[in-house]
C-alpha positions in Angstrom: 0.3 26.5 8.7 0.9 29.6 6.6 2.8 27.6 4.0 -0.1 25.1 3.8 -2.6 28.0 3.3 -0.5 29.4 0.5 0.1 26.0 -1.2 -3.6 24.8 -1.1 -5.0 27.5 -3.5 -2.1 26.9 -6.0 -2.8 23.1 -5.9 -6.5 23.8 -6.5 -5.7 26.1 -9.4 -3.3 23.5 -10.9 -6.0 20.8 -10.5 -8.7 22.8 -12.1 -6.3 23.7 -15.0 -5.5 20.0 -15.5 -9.2 19.1 -15.2 -10.1 21.6 -17.9 -7.4 20.2 -20.2 -8.6 16.6 -19.6 -12.2 17.7 -20.3 -11.2 19.6 -23.5 -9.2 16.6 -24.7 -10.8 13.5 -23.4 -8.9 11.3 -25.8 -5.5 12.6 -24.6 -3.9 9.9 -22.5 -1.2 12.3 -21.1 -3.9 14.8 -19.9 -5.8 12.0 -18.1 -2.6 10.8 -16.4 -1.6 14.3 -15.3 -5.0 14.9 -13.9 -5.0 11.5 -12.1 -1.7 12.1 -10.5 -2.6 15.6 -9.4 -5.9 14.4 -8.0 -4.0 11.7 -6.1 -1.6 14.3 -4.7 -4.5 16.3 -3.1 -6.6 13.3 -2.1 -9.4 14.0 -4.5 -10.3 10.3 -4.6 -13.3 10.3 -7.0 -11.6 12.6 -9.5 -8.4 10.5 -9.4 -10.4 7.3 -10.0 -12.3 8.8 -12.9 -9.1 10.0 -14.5 -7.3 6.7 -14.0 -10.3 4.9 -15.4 -10.2 7.1 -18.5 -6.5 6.5 -18.9 -7.0 2.8 -18.5 -9.6 2.7 -21.2 -7.6 5.0 -23.6 -4.5 2.8 -23.2 -6.3 -0.6 -23.5 -5.0 -1.3 -20.0 -1.3 -0.5 -20.2 0.8 -1.1 -17.1 0.9 2.5 -15.8 -2.9 2.9 -16.1 -3.6 -0.5 -14.7 -1.6 0.0 -11.6 -2.9 3.6 -11.1 -6.5 2.4 -11.5 -5.9 -0.4 -8.9 -4.6 2.0 -6.3 -7.2 4.6 -7.1 -9.9 2.0 -6.5 -8.3 1.1 -3.1 -8.0 4.7 -2.1 -11.6 5.4 -3.0 -12.6 2.5 -0.7 -13.5 0.0 -3.4 -11.4 -2.7 -1.9 -12.7 -5.8 -3.7 -12.6 -4.0 -7.1 -9.1 -2.7 -6.4 -8.0 -6.3 -5.5 -9.5 -7.6 -8.7 -7.9 -4.9 -10.8 -4.5 -5.6 -9.1 -4.9 -9.4 -9.8 -5.7 -8.6 -13.5 -2.7 -6.3 -13.7 -0.3 -9.0 -12.2 -1.7 -11.6 -14.6 -1.4 -9.2 -17.6 2.2 -8.2 -16.6 3.6 -11.3 -14.9 7.3 -10.2 -15.3 6.8 -6.7 -13.9 7.7 -6.3 -10.2 5.5 -3.2 -9.7 2.5 -5.2 -10.8 3.2 -7.8 -8.1 3.9 -5.2 -5.4 0.6 -3.5 -6.2 -1.1 -6.8 -5.9 0.5 -7.5 -2.6 -0.5 -4.0 -1.3 -4.1 -4.6 -2.5 -4.3 -7.9 -0.8 -3.3 -6.4 2.5 -6.4 -4.2 2.4 -9.4 -5.2 4.4 -12.8 -5.2 2.6 -15.3 -3.7 5.0 -18.1 -5.7 3.4 -16.3 -9.0 4.1 -14.9 -8.8 7.6 -11.7 -10.7 8.2 -10.9 -11.5 4.6 -7.3 -10.4 4.5 -5.4 -12.5 2.1 -2.0 -12.2 3.7 -0.5 -15.4 2.5 -1.2 -14.4 -1.1 0.2 -10.9 -0.4 3.4 -12.5 1.0 3.7 -14.6 -2.2 3.2 -11.5 -4.4 6.0 -9.7 -2.4 8.3 -12.6 -2.9 7.6 -12.7 -6.6 8.2 -8.9 -6.9 11.5 -9.2 -4.9 12.7 -12.0 -7.1 12.1 -9.9 -10.2 13.7 -6.7 -8.8 15.1 -6.7 -5.2 14.2 -3.4 -3.6 14.1 -2.3 0.0 10.4 -1.2 -0.1 9.4 -4.7 -1.4 11.3 -6.4 1.4 9.7 -3.9 3.9 6.3 -4.8 2.6 7.0 -8.5 2.9 8.4 -8.1 6.4 5.2 -6.2 7.6 3.1 -8.9 6.0 5.0 -11.6 7.7 4.5 -9.8 11.0 0.8 -9.6 10.4 0.8 -13.3 9.6 2.2 -14.0 13.1 5.8 -14.7 12.0 7.8 -12.2 14.0 11.1 -14.1 13.6 10.9 -14.0 9.8 9.8 -10.4 9.9 12.7 -9.4 12.2 15.1 -11.2 9.8 13.9 -9.1 6.9 14.0 -5.9 8.9 17.6 -6.8 10.0 18.5 -7.4 6.4 17.2 -3.9 5.5 19.1 -2.3 8.4 22.4 -4.0 7.2 22.0 -2.4 3.8 20.8 1.0 5.0 21.2 1.7 8.8 18.8 4.6 8.7 15.9 3.0 6.8 12.8 4.2 8.6 10.8 1.1 7.7 13.5 -1.2 9.1 13.8 0.9 12.3 10.1 0.8 12.9 9.9 -2.9 12.0 12.8 -3.7 14.3 11.1 -1.9 17.2 7.8 -3.7 16.5 9.5 -7.1 16.5 11.8 -6.6 19.4 11.6 -9.6 21.7 9.9 -8.8 25.0 10.8 -10.4 28.3 7.9 -10.9 30.6 8.3 -11.9 34.2 5.4 -13.6 36.0 4.7 -14.4 39.5 2.2 -14.1 42.2 1.7 -14.6 45.8 -0.7 -16.2 48.0 -1.6 -15.7 51.6 -2.7 -18.5 53.8 -3.6 -18.6 57.4 -5.7 -20.2 60.1 -8.5 -18.5 61.8 -8.9 -19.3 65.5 -12.0 -18.5 67.5 
């Protein structure tokens, strides 16, 4: 707790310094990116979104700013806009695995204004595309959790097992394996019958 109390003022000072630099040099892409990342780190969602948006506009939508803006929209609760931005990034950068992972993550979010609109099948396809471009454990982990959410525990367990074979201590794989562990249920009952004599 004491460490957190000591770190918080330092982070606030760093953030205000970065914000002052971004305000002084609004056309400086690096200043906007630094502010966006620092704001993300301390969960200043509106400030992060504003800085990512500025970086996106300054860069004409480069990959870094496109993905950062997508995630900032999601973090700020603008799910539909975040999903649209992630779709645009994946379309603009079709050979980049991070663009497809960001799209998959965005599609797993639930838009409160549209209950039940998870697009899990599209998220699974985006994870598959990202994995085909660059096989990474976190991509397979995302795919496995998506498959579990889709109601395919056998496929999810297979993916988690693959992760465990490559890295026995992988926290995602351990959590996923526990979540997909087959359960044995025993059932039964009993009844009582009799005759009442008077």
